[in-house]
C-alpha positions as CSV (number, residue, x, y, z in Angstrom):
1,M,75.4,148.8,141.5
2,Y,74.3,145.2,141.3
3,W,72.6,145.7,138.0
4,I,75.9,146.6,136.3
5,F,77.4,143.3,137.5
6,F,74.3,141.5,136.3
7,A,74.4,143.1,132.9
8,V,78.1,142.3,132.4
9,L,77.4,138.7,133.5
10,I,74.6,138.3,131.0
11,G,76.7,139.9,128.2
12,M,79.6,137.6,128.8
13,T,77.2,134.6,128.9
14,I,75.7,135.6,125.5
15,W,79.2,136.2,124.0
16,M,80.4,132.7,125.2
17,F,77.4,131.0,123.6
18,T,77.8,132.8,120.3
19,Q,81.5,131.9,120.2
20,Q,80.8,128.2,121.0
21,S,78.1,128.1,118.3
22,R,80.5,129.7,115.8
23,N,83.3,127.2,116.6
24,Q,80.9,124.3,116.3
25,K,79.8,125.5,112.8
26,N,83.4,125.9,111.7
27,R,84.2,122.4,112.9
28,Q,81.2,120.9,111.1
29,Q,82.2,122.7,107.9
30,L,85.8,121.3,108.2
31,Q,84.5,117.8,108.7
32,K,82.3,118.1,105.6
33,S,85.1,119.5,103.5
34,L,87.7,116.8,104.2
35,Q,89.2,115.4,101.0
36,K,91.7,112.8,100.0
37,G,95.2,114.4,100.2
38,D,94.5,116.9,103.0
39,R,97.1,117.2,105.8
40,V,95.2,117.2,109.1
41,V,95.9,117.1,112.8
42,T,93.7,115.3,115.2
43,V,92.6,116.6,118.6
44,G,95.1,114.1,120.1
45,G,98.0,115.7,118.1
46,V,98.4,113.1,115.4
47,I,99.4,114.5,112.0
48,G,98.5,112.6,108.9
49,T,97.3,112.7,105.3
50,V,93.7,111.8,104.5
51,V,93.7,108.6,102.4
52,Q,89.9,107.8,102.5
53,V,86.8,109.6,103.8
54,D,83.6,107.9,104.8
55,D,80.5,109.3,106.5
56,K,81.8,109.0,110.0
57,R,85.4,108.1,109.7
58,V,88.7,109.1,108.1
59,V,91.7,107.0,107.2
60,L,94.9,108.8,107.8
61,Q,98.4,107.8,106.6
62,V,100.8,108.8,109.4
63,A,103.9,107.1,108.0
64,D,105.0,104.9,105.2
65,N,102.6,101.9,105.2
66,V,101.0,103.1,108.5
67,R,97.3,104.0,108.3
68,I,94.9,104.7,111.1
69,D,91.1,105.0,111.2
70,V,89.8,108.0,113.2
71,L,86.4,109.5,113.6
72,K,85.7,112.7,111.7
73,T,84.9,114.3,115.0
74,A,88.5,113.6,116.1
75,V,89.9,115.8,113.3
76,G,90.9,119.1,114.9
77,G,91.9,121.0,111.8
78,K,94.0,121.2,108.7
79,Y,97.7,121.1,109.3
80,Q,100.1,123.5,107.5
81,D,103.9,123.2,108.0
82,S,105.3,126.5,109.4
């Protein structure tokens, strides 16, 4: 009986690690593909348009004449109006 519980526990652990690895690869791919003009949302919920991309940071325009510097790692994803 205990071996069933143990097998399920190991299976769930392996599944979680593969999901985490997949999410990390997707995030790295997103950070590499950022281009000027992309609409993005940060992990903090700030929505802006990419104005400049450097190796480690991104400049976002969040309003008229308002630009902020954020780290690439702070970009959560591309934003699409629904």
